[in-house]
C-alpha positions as MATLAB code, in Angstrom:
seq = 'MCTIIAKNYLAHARTLAQSFLQHHPSGKAFVLLTDEGEGHVNDQGEPFEWISVRDIGLPDANALRFRYTLLEFNTAVKPFLMDYLIRQRGADKLVYFDPDILILQRMDELFRLMDRTSIVLTPHILAPMPDDRLYPSEKDVLQAGVYNLGFIAVTNTPETLRMLAWWKERLLVYCLAEPENGYFVDQRWMDMAPALFEGVHIEKSPGYNAAYWNLHERAIAYEDGMFLANGKPLSFYHFSGFTADLSRISRHSNRYEWPAFPNLRALFQLYANRLAANGHARFSQLRYTYGFFDNQVRIPPIARSIYRQLGHGAQRFGNPFSTLTPDGFYQWLFFPQQTPTFLPRLLNEIYESRPDIRRVFPDPAGTQRKPFLKWAKEFIPIEYGVDSAVWNPVMDAAATR';
ca = [
      13.227   36.655  -20.044;
      15.225   35.845  -23.139;
      14.705   34.789  -26.716;
      16.768   34.034  -29.831;
      16.301   35.415  -33.337;
      17.749   36.030  -36.754;
      17.036   39.560  -37.936;
      13.938   38.564  -39.923;
      12.229   37.937  -36.547;
      12.987   41.347  -35.063;
       9.303   42.364  -35.097;
       8.479   39.176  -33.186;
      11.173   39.863  -30.580;
       9.920   43.412  -30.080;
       6.341   42.219  -29.691;
       7.338   39.511  -27.219;
       9.502   41.835  -25.114;
       6.872   44.574  -25.054;
       4.189   42.130  -23.946;
       6.409   40.660  -21.229;
       7.404   44.060  -19.856;
       3.812   45.303  -20.025;
       2.879   42.663  -17.467;
       6.257   42.492  -15.669;
       7.565   46.085  -15.685;
      10.380   45.291  -13.259;
      11.660   42.460  -15.441;
      14.401   42.477  -18.066;
      14.376   41.194  -21.627;
      17.383   39.869  -23.550;
      17.552   38.934  -27.231;
      20.354   36.873  -28.749;
      20.943   37.793  -32.402;
      22.368   34.796  -34.251;
      22.526   36.705  -37.533;
      24.443   39.761  -38.704;
      22.529   43.026  -38.488;
      23.717   44.307  -41.893;
      22.443   47.799  -41.110;
      18.968   46.680  -40.065;
      19.595   46.335  -36.322;
      19.972   49.210  -33.862;
      21.744   48.916  -30.539;
      19.534   51.616  -29.065;
      15.814   52.091  -28.590;
      14.714   48.468  -28.289;
      12.637   47.153  -25.362;
      15.372   44.595  -24.727;
      19.136   44.246  -24.471;
      20.960   42.663  -27.381;
      23.246   39.693  -26.700;
      25.876   38.663  -29.247;
      26.919   35.126  -30.130;
      30.431   36.259  -29.171;
      29.241   36.769  -25.587;
      27.905   33.301  -24.820;
      31.029   31.155  -24.993;
      30.120   29.190  -28.090;
      33.105   27.196  -29.381;
      33.850   27.795  -33.096;
      30.638   29.614  -33.907;
      31.248   29.678  -37.662;
      31.633   25.912  -37.841;
      28.427   25.442  -35.859;
      26.585   27.959  -38.021;
      27.599   25.998  -41.081;
      26.865   22.502  -39.840;
      23.376   23.549  -38.718;
      20.394   25.148  -40.438;
      18.974   28.349  -38.977;
      16.411   26.389  -36.944;
      19.068   23.996  -35.674;
      21.560   26.732  -34.804;
      19.014   28.937  -33.055;
      17.947   26.045  -30.850;
      21.492   24.748  -30.291;
      22.583   28.021  -28.691;
      19.671   28.135  -26.243;
      21.436   26.534  -23.251;
      24.542   28.637  -23.955;
      22.464   31.816  -23.734;
      20.708   30.679  -20.568;
      23.966   29.617  -18.918;
      25.530   32.974  -19.812;
      22.630   34.974  -18.378;
      22.761   32.997  -15.130;
      26.531   32.895  -14.637;
      27.607   36.201  -16.177;
      24.564   38.451  -15.852;
      23.289   37.313  -12.481;
      19.878   36.007  -13.544;
      18.317   34.187  -10.593;
      15.083   33.278  -12.371;
      15.120   33.059  -16.142;
      12.378   32.281  -18.638;
      13.069   31.500  -22.268;
      10.268   32.159  -24.765;
      10.290   31.536  -28.493;
      10.000   34.882  -30.292;
       6.563   34.012  -31.734;
       4.910   34.137  -28.298;
       2.666   36.844  -26.843;
       2.426   37.339  -23.080;
      -1.140   38.102  -22.025;
      -1.071   37.987  -18.191;
       1.282   38.379  -15.272;
       2.863   35.075  -14.366;
       3.223   35.463  -10.619;
       2.328   31.810  -10.066;
       5.207   30.755  -12.298;
       7.740   32.856  -10.416;
       6.471   31.555   -7.068;
       6.779   28.035   -8.426;
      10.371   28.754   -9.415;
      11.178   29.387   -5.736;
      10.875   25.650   -5.113;
      11.892   24.091   -8.438;
      14.882   24.226  -10.757;
      13.324   23.640  -14.173;
       9.789   24.152  -15.506;
       8.597   22.487  -18.714;
       5.250   22.398  -20.532;
       4.021   19.347  -22.482;
       2.776   19.752  -26.021;
      -0.520   18.088  -25.111;
      -2.423   17.273  -21.915;
      -5.179   15.135  -23.455;
      -5.268   12.471  -26.193;
      -5.657   13.648  -29.773;
      -8.141   12.149  -32.251;
      -6.632    9.412  -34.412;
      -8.027   10.810  -37.655;
      -5.085   11.221  -40.065;
      -5.027   14.989  -39.562;
      -1.928   16.778  -38.324;
      -0.554   17.370  -35.870;
      -1.140   13.907  -34.468;
       0.179   12.046  -31.453;
       2.823   10.564  -33.763;
       3.940   14.096  -34.630;
       4.216   14.869  -30.915;
       6.254   11.708  -30.379;
       8.647   12.818  -33.106;
       8.885   16.425  -31.929;
       9.228   15.661  -28.219;
       6.968   15.458  -25.188;
       7.721   19.048  -24.136;
       7.594   22.190  -26.224;
      10.833   24.068  -25.722;
       9.368   27.321  -26.950;
       9.102   27.793  -23.193;
      11.455   26.752  -20.425;
      11.897   28.408  -17.040;
      14.943   27.834  -14.847;
      16.122   28.958  -11.433;
      19.792   29.447  -10.624;
      20.480   26.186   -8.795;
      23.304   23.627   -9.068;
      20.848   21.231  -10.719;
      19.925   23.793  -13.369;
      23.583   24.426  -14.134;
      24.181   20.683  -14.360;
      21.265   20.348  -16.792;
      22.498   23.235  -18.934;
      26.005   21.759  -19.115;
      24.555   18.435  -20.310;
      22.223   20.140  -22.783;
      25.037   22.270  -24.215;
      27.215   19.223  -24.775;
      24.464   17.345  -26.602;
      23.366   20.258  -28.781;
      26.865   21.011  -30.020;
      26.701   17.760  -31.993;
      23.128   16.491  -32.101;
      20.805   19.496  -32.489;
      19.346   18.088  -35.688;
      15.926   18.404  -37.293;
      15.842   14.708  -38.204;
      12.758   13.201  -36.554;
      13.145   10.107  -38.720;
      16.443    9.470  -36.896;
      15.145   10.294  -33.423;
      16.325   13.914  -33.311;
      14.279   17.082  -33.202;
      16.626   19.932  -32.383;
      16.716   20.752  -28.646;
      13.315   19.296  -27.771;
      13.791   15.539  -27.923;
      16.737   15.767  -25.547;
      14.552   17.320  -22.882;
      12.286   14.270  -22.886;
      14.930   12.822  -20.560;
      15.185   15.804  -18.215;
      12.627   14.647  -15.597;
      14.514   11.362  -15.249;
      18.024   12.810  -15.305;
      17.632   15.848  -13.059;
      15.974   16.748   -9.779;
      13.594   19.651   -9.382;
      11.925   19.367  -12.791;
       8.309   20.537  -12.701;
       5.851   19.690  -15.474;
       3.421   22.616  -15.697;
      -0.053   21.584  -16.864;
      -1.955   24.855  -16.652;
      -4.029   25.306  -19.843;
      -3.007   28.960  -19.818;
       0.634   28.132  -20.517;
       1.957   27.526  -24.030;
      -1.406   27.244  -25.755;
      -0.785   26.652  -29.453;
      -2.099   24.881  -32.528;
      -0.947   21.499  -31.220;
      -3.208   21.586  -28.142;
      -6.326   23.395  -29.338;
      -8.252   20.111  -29.211;
      -8.149   20.399  -25.418;
      -8.247   24.169  -24.804;
     -11.369   26.265  -25.210;
     -10.274   29.840  -25.880;
     -12.714   32.487  -24.608;
     -12.699   36.248  -24.139;
     -14.442   37.627  -21.053;
     -14.155   40.952  -19.235;
     -11.202   42.049  -21.345;
      -9.251   38.835  -20.730;
      -8.445   35.804  -22.871;
      -9.113   32.490  -21.122;
      -8.132   28.882  -21.769;
     -10.569   26.378  -20.257;
     -11.871   29.149  -18.024;
      -8.424   30.090  -16.676;
      -6.356   33.134  -17.632;
      -4.409   32.583  -20.842;
      -0.916   33.572  -19.741;
       0.741   33.244  -23.121;
      -0.060   31.959  -26.581;
       2.513   30.437  -28.919;
       1.859   31.523  -32.527;
       3.873   28.750  -34.170;
       3.237   28.647  -37.908;
       1.625   32.095  -37.840;
       0.664   33.661  -41.184;
       0.331   37.440  -41.242;
      -2.717   37.326  -43.521;
      -4.509   35.059  -40.999;
      -5.342   32.631  -43.802;
      -5.056   29.746  -41.347;
      -4.393   29.010  -37.702;
      -0.980   27.514  -38.443;
       0.876   26.564  -41.574;
       1.978   23.437  -39.681;
      -1.560   22.117  -39.162;
      -4.666   21.088  -41.085;
      -6.606   20.047  -37.981;
      -8.360   23.305  -37.163;
     -10.301   25.975  -39.070;
     -11.301   29.465  -37.955;
     -15.082   28.887  -37.623;
     -14.455   26.599  -34.652;
     -12.384   29.262  -32.840;
     -14.005   32.719  -33.111;
     -12.236   34.066  -30.014;
      -8.904   32.770  -31.234;
      -9.324   34.801  -34.403;
      -9.566   37.955  -32.286;
      -6.336   37.024  -30.490;
      -4.568   36.419  -33.798;
      -5.741   39.780  -35.112;
      -4.346   41.449  -31.993;
      -1.008   39.723  -32.573;
      -0.966   40.590  -36.281;
      -1.569   44.248  -35.446;
       1.295   44.315  -32.955;
       3.673   42.627  -35.378;
       2.723   45.111  -38.070;
       3.358   48.036  -35.724;
       6.809   46.599  -34.983;
       7.902   46.379  -38.619;
       7.000   42.825  -39.577;
       6.450   43.670  -43.257;
      10.013   44.956  -43.518;
      11.934   42.602  -41.265;
      10.284   39.400  -42.466;
      11.878   39.920  -45.896;
      15.444   40.017  -44.584;
      17.633   37.056  -45.356;
      19.811   35.073  -42.979;
      23.463   36.053  -43.418;
      24.701   32.533  -42.745;
      22.394   31.000  -45.319;
      24.998   31.994  -47.921;
      28.677   31.600  -48.701;
      30.618   34.863  -48.683;
      30.151   35.136  -52.475;
      26.364   35.217  -51.872;
      25.771   31.714  -53.232;
      23.047   30.055  -51.190;
      24.267   27.115  -49.086;
      22.293   24.004  -50.064;
      21.268   21.632  -47.254;
      23.411   18.857  -48.753;
      26.515   21.024  -48.239;
      25.749   21.368  -44.527;
      25.167   17.633  -44.265;
      28.483   16.782  -45.947;
      30.333   19.272  -43.743;
      28.712   17.803  -40.641;
      29.661   14.256  -41.635;
      33.319   15.275  -41.842;
      33.336   15.759  -38.062;
      36.662   17.035  -36.765;
      38.097   16.631  -40.257;
      36.235   19.780  -41.295;
      38.584   21.874  -39.155;
      41.215   21.756  -41.894;
      39.078   24.049  -44.060;
      39.048   26.963  -41.638;
      36.078   29.281  -42.188;
      33.567   27.155  -44.147;
      31.780   30.242  -45.516;
      34.921   31.438  -47.326;
      34.997   30.857  -51.094;
      38.396   32.326  -51.951;
      40.610   29.952  -49.978;
      42.109   27.501  -52.507;
      41.965   24.602  -50.055;
      38.706   25.706  -48.407;
      35.465   23.786  -48.120;
      33.761   25.610  -51.014;
      36.500   24.691  -53.470;
      36.699   21.147  -52.118;
      32.942   20.677  -52.475;
      32.110   22.237  -55.822;
      35.142   21.995  -58.041;
      36.294   18.851  -59.864;
      38.837   16.741  -58.038;
      42.165   16.157  -59.698;
      41.450   12.456  -60.077;
      40.728   10.264  -63.111;
      36.989   10.880  -62.693;
      37.382   14.691  -62.565;
      34.048   14.992  -60.759;
      33.215   17.439  -57.948;
      33.069   16.053  -54.429;
      29.436   17.128  -54.082;
      28.422   14.964  -57.026;
      30.385   11.985  -55.704;
      28.700   12.298  -52.309;
      25.247   12.464  -53.873;
      26.007    9.494  -56.106;
      27.171    7.348  -53.181;
      24.046    8.212  -51.176;
      21.598    7.361  -53.968;
      21.087    3.639  -54.756;
      18.582    4.592  -57.459;
      21.156    6.703  -59.288;
      23.808    4.008  -58.940;
      21.436    1.516  -60.561;
      20.781    3.803  -63.521;
      24.418    4.895  -63.909;
      26.647    2.026  -62.710;
      29.673    3.457  -64.589;
      29.406    7.253  -64.142;
      33.089    7.943  -64.760;
      33.321    5.725  -67.832;
      30.860    4.661  -70.476;
      27.934    6.481  -68.837;
      29.754    9.691  -68.023;
      27.921   11.826  -70.606;
      24.327   10.859  -69.630;
      25.274   10.937  -65.934;
      26.597   14.498  -66.200;
      23.535   15.516  -68.214;
      21.308   14.191  -65.418;
      23.439   15.876  -62.763;
      23.401   19.251  -64.510;
      19.623   19.244  -64.850;
      18.442   17.638  -61.624;
      20.980   18.435  -58.877;
      19.837   22.095  -58.711;
      16.193   20.984  -58.630;
      16.506   18.152  -56.108;
      19.217   19.583  -53.839;
      18.840   23.353  -54.095;
      22.292   23.881  -55.579;
      22.699   27.259  -57.283;
      22.659   26.570  -61.031;
      24.840   29.632  -61.666;
      27.625   27.784  -59.838;
      26.696   24.250  -60.803;
      26.273   24.586  -64.579;
      29.853   25.772  -65.254;
      31.166   23.003  -63.002;
      29.222   20.401  -64.976;
      30.299   21.919  -68.286;
      33.943   21.718  -67.213;
      33.525   18.108  -66.111;
      31.921   17.245  -69.457;
      35.010   18.386  -71.369;
      37.162   15.691  -69.749;
];
């Protein structure tokens, strides 16, 4: 099995690997670290083998890390990791799990199934959801994708390798969390897999990938020391949106409350205890290295979007995280251009993307420069997450022109 984490999810990866190996002691567990360890990660003593981004053949990793958020990057590298483990590490049968999953039973049926299929997927839902304005809803499932890619199982076949090659190509460019534009990271692409590839099996066992999005159809019980879903063994539960204080079933849902799921509460307490034993309180506070420029200024989402829109033109900047390069992306983005307007590129890009701002300030470089810069200084940090410690001096300099 394999999973992918930044270092703040190390407790989750430990818990997942331990639970998998508890039920599959002859198996192996691999964890791809997409972050930098920064002294918090040990090469020894883990229940899994670490894999580095350098190992998996990712072209221009720094550029991809910058163009994507953590969620987008961690899902974009999934087919690269799986392809590497098959081609370079000899994996014949490989299961990917999201790190926030707990294995509760042996999955012998799955591995027998993999003898005669190439790819195994699980749908988000197997029964209609109430149309009641609560979330998640069927619309949310449509936007996220038919299948939940917190789980995918593949066998080393030519068809699997063909699928992974296609998936890698798509995710290098289009692994975006933009459901309004038809993208939801790696998941929406796999909606097409059953039509594009042979040997795709849709697994509908209620014991696979139970999670907050399908609790309307899965009765969770506990009998004879075993968790069940609709009377069948619960093989694994996906704790998406988990909160360590168990204040709710998922932070992504308002559909379900604890009183309706007494046995689920016991499962969540078990998971919380295991996370705690594996250092969740410590690791969950660690920050993502690539969420910041190398001067420790947080990268605002708008900066990633602008970089992404540059396409191949962004290559001229070299390492996008560098702040000291005079002709680098950081300088290009934040510091005033040597033009008559003397405005930073970031502000120009925001202005061009905002019809409401253009209506209020139709002449931002001329007669309305002073009120425009006053607005920009106050509201750009609030609305776009730009670090005011960087932004305020930039705006002050622009105001002197």
